[in-house]
C-alpha positions as CSV (number, residue, x, y, z in Angstrom):
1,M,114.8,105.1,105.6
2,T,112.7,103.9,102.8
3,D,114.3,102.8,99.5
4,S,113.2,105.5,97.1
5,R,113.4,102.9,94.0
6,A,110.3,101.3,95.3
7,R,107.8,103.5,96.0
8,T,103.9,102.9,96.1
9,P,101.5,105.3,95.3
10,D,100.7,106.2,98.8
11,R,104.2,107.1,99.2
12,A,104.5,109.6,96.4
13,G,106.5,112.6,97.9
14,A,108.8,115.6,96.8
15,D,111.7,113.4,96.2
16,L,109.9,111.4,93.3
17,P,111.0,112.6,89.6
18,A,107.9,115.2,88.8
19,R,107.1,112.9,85.6
20,F,106.9,109.6,87.9
21,E,104.7,111.5,90.5
22,E,102.5,112.8,87.7
23,A,101.9,109.2,86.5
24,L,101.0,108.2,89.8
25,L,98.6,110.9,90.4
26,S,97.2,109.8,87.1
27,L,96.3,106.5,88.3
28,R,94.6,107.7,91.6
29,A,92.5,109.9,89.3
30,A,91.4,106.8,87.4
31,A,88.0,105.7,87.9
32,R,87.7,102.6,90.1
33,P,86.1,99.7,88.4
34,R,83.2,97.6,89.2
35,G,83.7,94.3,90.4
36,L,87.5,94.3,91.0
37,V,89.1,94.5,94.7
38,L,92.4,96.3,94.3
39,D,95.4,96.7,96.6
40,E,98.9,98.4,96.6
41,V,101.7,95.9,96.8
42,P,105.6,96.4,96.9
43,A,106.9,96.7,93.8
44,P,109.4,95.0,92.0
45,R,112.9,96.1,93.1
46,G,116.1,95.9,90.6
47,L,114.2,96.8,87.4
48,A,113.9,100.3,87.3
49,P,114.8,103.0,89.7
50,F,111.3,104.1,90.7
51,A,108.4,101.5,90.4
52,A,104.9,101.0,91.6
53,A,102.6,98.0,91.7
54,L,98.9,97.3,92.0
55,T,96.9,93.9,92.5
56,A,93.3,93.1,91.5
57,E,91.0,90.3,91.7
58,T,87.6,89.8,90.9
59,T,84.7,89.9,93.4
60,E,83.0,87.1,91.6
61,T,84.4,83.7,92.5
62,Q,84.0,80.0,91.5
63,A,84.7,77.6,94.2
64,G,86.3,80.0,96.4
65,T,88.7,81.5,93.9
66,P,88.4,84.7,91.8
67,L,87.6,84.1,88.3
68,A,90.4,86.4,87.4
69,S,93.3,88.3,88.9
70,G,96.4,89.9,88.1
71,R,99.2,92.6,88.6
72,F,100.0,96.1,87.2
73,V,103.3,97.4,87.5
74,V,104.8,101.0,86.5
75,L,108.3,101.4,86.0
76,H,110.3,104.7,85.7
77,D,113.9,105.4,84.6
78,P,114.5,109.2,84.5
79,G,117.4,108.6,82.0
80,G,115.2,106.3,80.0
81,Q,115.9,102.5,78.6
82,A,116.8,101.9,74.9
83,A,114.5,98.4,75.3
84,W,111.9,100.8,76.6
85,D,112.1,103.4,73.8
86,G,111.3,105.8,76.8
87,D,111.2,106.6,80.6
88,F,108.2,104.4,81.6
89,R,107.3,100.8,81.1
90,L,104.2,99.1,82.1
91,V,104.2,95.4,83.0
92,I,101.1,93.6,83.4
93,M,99.8,89.9,84.4
94,A,96.4,88.5,84.1
95,R,95.2,85.2,85.2
96,A,91.7,83.6,84.6
97,R,90.2,80.1,85.0
98,V,88.7,78.9,81.6
99,D,87.0,75.6,81.0
100,A,89.2,72.6,80.4
101,E,87.8,72.6,76.8
102,V,88.7,76.1,76.1
103,G,92.0,75.7,77.7
104,T,92.9,73.1,74.9
105,D,91.5,75.1,71.9
106,P,94.4,76.0,69.7
107,V,93.2,79.3,69.3
108,L,93.1,80.2,72.9
109,G,96.4,82.1,72.7
110,A,95.7,84.4,70.0
111,A,92.1,85.1,71.5
112,A,93.6,86.0,74.6
113,W,96.4,88.3,73.2
114,S,93.4,90.1,71.5
115,W,91.8,90.7,74.7
116,L,94.7,92.8,75.7
117,S,95.3,94.5,72.6
118,E,91.8,95.3,72.1
119,A,91.4,96.5,75.4
120,L,94.1,99.0,74.9
121,D,92.5,100.4,71.6
122,H,89.2,100.7,73.2
123,Q,90.4,102.7,76.3
124,G,92.7,105.0,73.9
125,A,96.0,104.0,76.0
126,G,98.6,105.2,73.5
127,H,101.5,102.8,73.3
128,R,104.3,101.2,71.7
129,A,107.0,98.2,71.7
130,L,104.1,96.0,73.1
131,V,105.4,92.6,73.6
132,G,104.2,89.4,75.7
133,T,103.2,85.8,76.3
134,V,99.9,83.9,76.8
135,T,100.3,80.3,78.7
136,R,97.7,78.0,79.2
137,V,98.1,75.5,82.2
138,L,95.7,72.6,82.8
139,S,95.6,71.3,86.3
140,E,94.3,67.8,87.3
141,T,93.1,66.6,91.1
142,F,92.9,63.2,91.7
143,G,91.5,61.5,94.9
144,G,93.3,58.3,95.3
145,L,94.0,57.1,91.9
146,E,90.7,58.6,90.1
147,L,90.8,62.0,88.5
148,T,88.3,64.3,90.5
149,D,88.3,67.6,88.9
150,A,90.4,69.1,86.1
151,C,90.6,73.1,85.3
152,A,92.7,75.3,83.0
153,H,93.9,78.7,83.6
154,A,95.0,81.2,80.8
155,E,97.7,83.7,81.8
156,V,98.5,86.9,79.9
157,R,101.8,88.3,80.8
158,A,102.9,91.6,78.6
159,S,104.9,94.8,78.9
160,W,104.5,98.2,76.6
161,S,105.8,101.8,76.8
162,P,103.1,104.1,77.3
163,I,103.5,107.3,75.1
164,S,102.6,110.0,77.9
165,P,102.8,109.7,81.7
166,D,99.0,109.8,81.9
167,L,98.6,106.0,83.0
168,G,95.1,106.5,83.6
169,P,93.7,104.6,80.2
170,H,96.2,102.0,80.7
171,L,95.0,101.2,83.9
172,A,91.3,101.0,82.5
173,A,92.7,98.6,79.7
174,W,94.0,96.1,82.6
175,Y,90.6,96.2,84.4
176,E,88.8,95.4,80.9
177,L,91.4,92.5,80.1
178,L,90.7,91.2,83.9
179,H,87.2,91.6,83.2
180,V,87.1,89.9,79.7
181,A,89.2,87.0,80.8
182,A,86.7,86.5,83.7
183,G,83.9,85.9,80.7
184,H,82.3,89.5,81.2
185,E,81.7,92.0,78.8
186,P,84.3,94.9,78.3
187,E,81.7,97.4,79.6
188,Q,81.8,95.6,83.0
189,A,84.9,97.4,83.3
190,T,83.4,100.5,83.3
191,A,83.1,102.7,86.5
192,L,79.6,102.8,88.1
193,L,78.6,106.3,88.2
194,L,76.3,107.4,91.0
195,T,74.6,110.7,90.8
196,G,74.5,113.0,94.0
197,L,77.5,111.6,95.4
198,S,80.8,112.9,95.5
199,R,84.2,111.0,94.8
């Protein structure tokens, strides 16, 4: 029997709380972005009675590695949790490669955090209790004793409580964060509208 505590969107059923099912359906209804490959993955266990998760990465790559990638997790506890200030919590991660020079810039952390806060505002994703961290990692590759390559990554990890089960705007904000982290304009996250074609 499948553990109902870790349901993914394609397994929504009658045994799920109505509010959680509503939230999952709002994710399905959200417009799919350009330039991102999405995948449903097993949700983390033990954080909430019900959970679902998605991953994404940019189709654009550098040296075979996506410019940005991340994870979007929906947590739901019908009884609510005091730390959440509600019955839903969203947990996201976005990771992007940046120039080594940018990676050492002291304002990178504040800039990367603004990518998220501005994306939430831009998409009209009502939220409260937003917290998170920005981490920078500098990687150096050596061939023998000589440095052959150096790159830096910026990683944003955050969580917040949505004000309603309509999670579409929050998913769109995460899409926007990934694109901005990859060096694209926010508008790149807007879905491509094709006239004459049904969804």
